[in-house]
Residue frames relative to the residue before (quaternion, step in Angstrom):
aa qw qx qy qz dx dy dz
M 1.0000 0.0000 0.0000 0.0000 0.00 0.00 0.00
H 0.2732 -0.7725 0.5584 0.1292 3.56 -0.84 1.01
T 0.0859 -0.7870 0.6095 0.0427 3.56 -0.76 1.03
N 0.3725 -0.7201 0.5428 0.2193 3.54 -1.00 0.84
K 0.3685 -0.6971 0.5702 0.2305 3.52 -0.95 0.93
P 0.5037 -0.6221 0.4813 0.3572 3.59 -1.02 0.63
E 0.5581 -0.6020 0.4526 0.3482 3.55 -1.12 0.68
R 0.4858 -0.6671 0.4838 0.2915 3.56 -0.95 0.91
L 0.2817 -0.7804 0.5409 0.1379 3.57 -0.87 0.99
S 0.8058 0.0010 0.0259 0.5916 3.56 1.11 -0.66
Y 0.2818 -0.7356 0.5961 0.1552 3.51 -1.38 0.35
G 0.3772 -0.6346 0.6141 0.2790 3.53 -1.20 0.61
I 0.6996 -0.4538 0.3165 0.4522 3.59 -1.22 0.22
R 0.6590 0.5152 -0.3179 0.4464 3.61 0.84 -0.92
Q 0.6788 0.4822 -0.2889 0.4726 3.58 0.93 -0.89
A 0.6299 0.5269 -0.3298 0.4657 3.59 1.08 -0.72
V 0.6125 0.5326 -0.3364 0.4776 3.58 1.07 -0.75
E 0.6790 0.4880 -0.2867 0.4675 3.58 0.88 -0.94
A 0.6887 0.5030 -0.2829 0.4390 3.58 0.93 -0.89
T 0.7831 0.3468 -0.1664 0.4887 3.59 1.01 -0.79
S 0.3175 -0.7660 0.4898 0.2696 3.59 1.24 -0.42
V 0.5151 0.5740 -0.4647 0.4351 3.59 1.05 0.73
G 0.6172 -0.5991 0.3796 0.3407 3.54 -1.20 0.50
R 0.6337 -0.5446 0.4159 0.3591 3.50 -1.27 0.60
S 0.6473 0.5353 -0.3181 0.4396 3.57 0.95 -0.91
L 0.6466 0.5155 -0.3223 0.4607 3.58 0.97 -0.84
L 0.6313 0.5273 -0.3441 0.4528 3.59 0.94 -0.80
Y 0.6787 0.4822 -0.2975 0.4673 3.59 0.88 -0.92
E 0.6249 0.5309 -0.3394 0.4610 3.61 1.03 -0.74
E 0.6736 0.4943 -0.2891 0.4673 3.57 0.93 -0.90
I 0.6198 0.5206 -0.3334 0.4834 3.59 1.08 -0.70
K 0.6725 0.5030 -0.2932 0.4569 3.57 0.88 -0.98
A 0.6909 0.4729 -0.2648 0.4784 3.59 1.05 -0.79
G 0.4973 -0.6769 0.4149 0.3497 3.59 1.27 -0.15
K 0.4887 0.6741 -0.4235 0.3569 3.59 1.26 0.24
L 0.7523 0.2225 -0.1322 0.6058 3.57 1.24 -0.49
K 0.3297 -0.7632 0.5266 0.1776 3.56 -0.62 1.15
S 0.0654 0.7720 -0.6309 0.0408 3.54 -1.13 0.73
F 0.1279 -0.7678 0.6217 0.0870 3.53 -1.32 0.22
T 0.3215 -0.7398 0.5519 0.2113 3.56 -1.23 0.31
I 0.0337 -0.7420 0.6694 0.0148 3.49 -1.20 0.76
G 0.8478 -0.0092 -0.0221 0.5297 3.55 -0.72 1.06
G 0.7013 -0.4739 0.2629 0.4631 3.57 1.06 0.73
R 0.6308 0.5156 -0.3375 0.4716 3.59 1.25 0.03
R 0.3437 -0.7382 0.5455 0.1986 3.57 -0.83 1.03
L 0.0454 -0.8007 0.5967 -0.0270 3.53 -0.84 1.09
I 0.2019 -0.7361 0.6335 0.1269 3.52 -1.28 0.53
A 0.4310 -0.6890 0.5152 0.2721 3.58 -0.74 1.02
A 0.5872 -0.6056 0.4080 0.3492 3.58 -0.98 0.87
E 0.6477 0.5280 -0.3129 0.4514 3.58 0.96 -0.86
D 0.6684 0.4925 -0.3005 0.4695 3.60 0.98 -0.84
L 0.6332 0.5218 -0.3318 0.4656 3.59 1.02 -0.75
T 0.6526 0.5087 -0.3071 0.4702 3.58 0.97 -0.85
T 0.6521 0.5152 -0.3091 0.4624 3.59 0.92 -0.91
W 0.6529 0.5124 -0.3048 0.4671 3.58 0.94 -0.91
L 0.6760 0.4909 -0.2931 0.4649 3.58 0.86 -0.95
E 0.6420 0.5262 -0.3171 0.4587 3.59 0.98 -0.84
S 0.6075 0.5731 -0.3592 0.4166 3.61 1.05 -0.69
Y 0.6301 0.5457 -0.3342 0.4397 3.60 1.13 -0.54
K 0.5385 0.6092 -0.4118 0.4114 3.60 1.18 -0.31
H 0.7140 0.4439 -0.2351 0.4878 3.55 1.18 -0.60
R 0.6520 0.4636 -0.3118 0.5126 3.58 1.30 0.04
T 0.0499 -0.7679 0.6351 0.0667 3.55 -1.20 0.52
S 0.6002 -0.5937 0.3971 0.3601 3.57 -1.14 0.53
D 0.7313 0.4079 -0.2496 0.4864 3.62 1.10 -0.53
G 0.5593 -0.6503 0.3648 0.3623 3.56 1.29 0.15
V 0.5834 0.5613 -0.3763 0.4507 3.59 1.26 0.11
S 0.3188 -0.7567 0.5417 0.1799 3.58 -0.85 0.97
């Protein structure tokens, strides 16, 4: 029997690192700079799945040499 997992609504920092393959430090830098939205519940920092996807998608339009 196949059961569907509920869609993930948010990620903790560790889960966001695993999901995106970017470093923990970069995530915190982006949060501090206001580029990645996050919130806390019960002392735990969370990132809404939609915000993580939007942030990650924004990097598709950036390049290290400034050429699109």
